[in-house]
C-alpha positions, 0 to 999 in steps of 0.5 A: 132725845134725853130729858131736858134737851130741846130743839131750838126753833128759829124764825128768819127774816131778810132785809135790804141794808142801805149802806149810809144807814146800816148801823141804824137799821141793824140796831132797830132790828136787834132791839126787837130781838133779831140777831144778825146772821150774815150779810151778803150781796143781793141779786140787784147789787145791794146788801141783804141782811139775814137775821134770826131769833127764837120763834115766838119772841116779840 
């Protein structure tokens, strides 16, 4: 690897989304440094958000 290059290390999290409260849920996680990656339908039919942030962030 060339000098000055680095590999980003991420941590990931999933959380269920309640349809009538989606904005508040995502804003809460966003204020803690989490970035939304995608929203998918979960196995039970509800929505699940996948989030990431650089490892070590508080």
